[in-house]
N, C-alpha and C positions, 0 to 999 in steps of 0.2 A: 286633629287626627280623627279618622273615621272610627267610630265605636266598634265596627265589625272586626277591625284588625286587632284590637286589644285581646279578645278571647283567643284568637289564633296565636298571637305571640306568647300569651300565657301558656297555652297548650304546648307550644314548641318548647318553651323553657321547662315546663314540668316534665315533658317526655325526655328531654336531655338529662334532667336531674335523676329521673327514675332509671335511665340507662346507665348513668354513672354509679348509682347505688347498686344496680344489678351486677355490674362489673366488679365493684368493690367487694360485694358479698361472695362472688365466685372466687376472687383472689383470697379472701380471708378463709375460705373453706379448703383451699388448696393445701397440700402437704409438702409442696416443693421447698418451702422455707424450713421445714423440720430437718434436723440433722439425721443422717443415716449412719449405721454402724460403720466404723472404720476398722480396718484390719480384719475383715470378715473372711472366715474360712468355710467355704461351702461344704467340704468333706465333713467337718464337725457338725454342721447344721443338718445333714441328712439323717434320716431315721424317722421315728414316730414322735409326734408332739400331741399333747392333749390340749383341747381348747378349754381355757379356764373362764374366759369372758369375751363378749363381743357386742358390737352394736347390732340391732335387729335388721334382718334382711329377709326378703321373701324366699330366697334360695336356702335359708337355714331355718325357716319357720317350723316350729314344733320339734326341732332337733335337740337332743341331749346326748351325752356320752360321745361327743364329737372328737374325732382325731384327724390329724393331717399327717400323712406319711410321704416322705420324699426319698427317692432313690436315683442314683446316677444311671442314665441310659448309655448304651454303646455309642450313640451319636453325640454325646457330650451334654445333651439336654437332661432335664430332671423329670422323672415321672412323678406325678402327683396323684395321691389317692386321699380324698376327703370322705370320711365316713361318719354317719350319725344315726341315732335311733329316733325315728319319727314316733313321738308319743301319742299321736292321734291315730295314725294308721297301724300302729303296733308292728312296724317293720323297719329293717335297716335300709338306709339310703346311701348309695355310693355315688361319688362324682370323680371321674378320672380325667386327668388333664396332663399338660406338660408345662414346664417352666424353663426359662433360659435367662442368662445374664447378657443383656444387650450391650453393656459398656463395661469392659473388664476393669476400667478405672473406678467403677462403682459396683463392686460385686454384691453389695447388700441391697441393690435395686434390681429386681427381677421383673420379667413379664410372665404372666400365667395365662394359659388358655385352656378352657374347658370345651370350647365349641369352635370348630373350623379354624379360621384365622383371627377371630376376635380375641384380643388379649388385654388384660388389665394389669395395672401396676401392683407390685408386691414389694413394699418398702419396709425393711427391717430397721426400726428407729430406736430400738433398745434391745440389748442382748447381754446377759451376764457373761463374765469371762470364762465360765465353765460350760456355757451353752446349755444351761438348765432351764432358763425362761427367756421369753422374747416378747417384744411388743411390735406388732405389725400393722401397717395401714396400706391404703391404696393411694390413688392420686388425689383423693379428697378426704376430708375428715368425716365423711359418711361411712367410711370403712375402718374398722378397728378390731383387733384381736389381741388377747393376752394368751400366750401359749406356754406350756410347761412340759418338761420331760416326764413328770409324774402327774397322775390324775387329780391329786389334791395339792393345793398350794397353801403354804403357811399364811394365816390370816393377816399378820403384820406385813408381810411382803406384798400381799394382794392390796392392802390399803396404800402402801407406798407407790405401787404401780398405778393405782387409780389416781392418786394425787399427781403423779408425773403426767398421766394422760390429761388431767385437767390443766396442768401447766402448759402442755402442748396445744391446748385449745379444743380438745374433744369434749363433747357433751356427755359427761360422765353420769348424768342423771338417767340417761337412756341405756346405759350399759347393762347387759343381761349376764348374770353369772350362770355359767353352764353347769348343769348337774352331771357329775361323773360318778362311776360306780363307787 
């Protein structure tokens, strides 16, 4: 066998292995295997939620006192207002968008758009029966929020939710606890 072919075959084999690992890591980062809330009632979910914790993102950098408010629009979609206080610029920052349920058979899986036609997943993976707290993610485990109807959450409940997030495969070491008033 020609010695020049050995490095080529090794390179092809290694490239194939790296490709499979990349696909596997993308799959393990997906939230599609996580259960979403059953028997979800959108009407009960509407209103204001306080962001208790999140994974870091540049669009929420330096934000505290964050809220998310949802209201039904006349066209059946949901208006979204995310609001937070930028602790560096010393000013409030608002993000307005819209959301909708693309599949009525999965009402706890929404699409949310803040810019033109670009939309991301909004998957409600945990919700208490009284709609007082929720755990939300996107299409990957890079997106994660704990929301509450009150600005302060009981410490034991918070620890339970963080344990559940860890069980779901989220990197809980990176979760930021959001300061509320």
